[in-house]
N, C-alpha and C positions, 0 to 999 in steps of 0.2 A: 136840596143838595147840601150835604154837610161840609164839604170841602170848599175852600175859597182860595183864590190865587191872585196875587198882585205883582205886576211887573213894572219896573221903572225903566223908562226909555228916554233918549234924547233925539231930537231931530238931527238927521245926518246931513252934513253940509258937503263933504267931499264925496264924489262919486267915481266910479270906474274900478277896474280890477286892482290897480295899484293901491287905491285908497282902501279897498276891502282887505287886501293883504296886510296893510298897516294896522287896520282895526283888529284883525285877528292876532297880530303880534302883540297888541296891547290888551289881549284877553277880552276882546269885545266881539259881538256878533252883529253883522248887518241884518236888517229886517225891513219889512214893508207892511204898512197898515193900509187897507183899502176897503172899498165898499161903503154901504150906508148912505149913499147919495153924496159922498164927499170925495175930494181928490185924494189920491194915494199919497202917502207920506213915507219917506225913507227914514229909518230909525237905526239907532245903535243900542245894544243892551249888554249887560255884563254877562260874560260867558258862564262863570261859575254859578251865579244865581240861577241862570236858565237851566243848567245841567241839573242842579238840585231839584228844581221843579219838575223836570222831565222824568225824574225817578218815580214820581207818583202817577199811577195809571190814570187817575181822574183828570189830570192836567190836559190830556188829549181830547177829552169830550166834556169840557166845562166852559162856562162863561167866565172869561178872564177880565180882570181890571187892569188896563194898561195906562199908566200915568205918563203922558207925553209932555215933558217939560212942565210937570205939575198939574196938567189937565187930564182928568180921568176919562177914559173911553172904554166901552164894553166891546169885547172881541172874542173870537174863537180861533184856535190854531187850525189852519187849513193845510199847511205844508211845512215840512221840516227836512232840511238837507244836512246830512252828516258826512264827515270825511270818510272816504272809502276804507281806511284802515286805522286812522287815529281816532281817539275818543274826543272828537272835536265837532262842534256844531258849526256848519258853514253858513247857513242862511235860514231865516224864519219868515213865513208868510202868515199874517194875521188878518182876519176879516171882521170888520165892524158888524155888530148885530143891531137889529132894529126890533123892538118889542112887538111891532105889528107885522113883521115879515117872518115867514117860516124859514128855518135853517135846514140844510141837508148836511148831515154829519155821519161819519163812521164812528160807532161806539162799540166797545168790546162786548163779547158774549161771555158770561160766567156760567159754567156748567155746574149744576147742583144735583146732589143725590146719587153720585156715582157709587158711593160706598154701600148703598142699599139696593141698587138696581138688580132685579132678578137675573138679568142677562149677565151681569158681571159676576154675581155669586155662582152662576153656572159655568164660569170659566171663560166668558166672552171678553173680547177686547173692545174698548171704546175708541172710535175713530172720530176725532173732532175735525169736521170738514169746513168750518168757518170760525175764525177767531174774532171777527167783528162783522157788523151788519150796518148798512146805510139806512138811516132813518130820516124822516121829515117831521118837524114840529116847530112850534113857536119857542123862542128862547126860554120862557118860563117853564116849559115842559121838558126841557132837555135832560135826559137821564144820564147818569155816569156809566151805566152798563145795562145790558138786557140779560135777564136770567133764562137759562134753558134747563128745565127740570127733567132729568132723565131717570128719576127714582123708580118709575113704573115700567121702564123699558126692558124687553126680553131679547133673547138672541134673534138676530135678523130684523129687529125693529129699527126704524129711522125716525128722527124728529125733523120736520120740515119748517121752513120759515113761517108758514101759516099756523103752526102749532105753538109758536112762541107767544107768551102772554105779555102784551105791551102795556106800558103805563098809559093812562088817559091822555089823549091828545097827541099820541105818537103813532106814526104809521111807517111801515117798511116800504122803501122806495121800489124794491124789486117787485113786490106784489101789485104795484100800480100798473105794471107792464103786462100783466096777464098770468094765467095759471101755469104756463110753461116756465115761468121764472120762480116757481115755488120750489126752490132747491133744498136738498137735505143739509141740515146743520150738523147733525151728529148721528152716528149709527153704532150698533153693537153687533159684533160678529164673532164667530169662533175662529181662533187662530189657525192658520194653515199649518199642517204637519208636514215637515220636510223629512222624507225617509232617506237616511244616509245609506249608501251601498255597503254591504258587509264584505268581508274578505272572500267569502264563498262566491258572492255575486261578481266581484272583480275577477276571480279566477275563472269562473264560467264564461265571462265576457272575453277574456284573453284566449280561452280555448276556442270559442266560437269564431273569433277574428282569425285565429291561426288556420282553422279548418276552412274558412271562407277564402283565405289567401291561397291555400293549396288548390282549392277548387278552381279558382280563376287561372292558376298557372297550368292546369291540366290541359 
């Protein structure tokens, strides 16, 4: 993996909603680091640094280095809470990783080959039915994204989870639950044509309605 991310955090001492509000006023974000056979630790991080990292898609599906009061821990982002209408991060959940334990993560799907797909060249529209997929793998095998190659797709073709080419050591969680969970990821279809009524159609409809009304009154 080409990207690397490092976060600096401090152990949080003050707890409660009031303390969290004070942290946010100071441009800090409350967070929690848990898992890995250790106790959960409440943390604080700098808001602006975190926002800058979140602009990179790879941050969401990457092994992060979290420096907690100078001590490095490896973790992944498990949950992120944003303010409903302000560009503000409310809370962060981080899970420690263990090199010997598999992770379950959602990673983005990158669609490749749309510009050369026969179905697109024939006028079809691409419907992306999944923006990410849940995978299971050891930390060393964690990919930043999964590719979906649609370059050979024609009109009415669909690409399913089982059609995705996965990196070595990576499996799709949905497929472990049975064939009925092999859902479509992307499809190509012809756009629906909506026929707008012409002035003649409207006039004919008005005449028909008028005649029907007279018939009912007779």
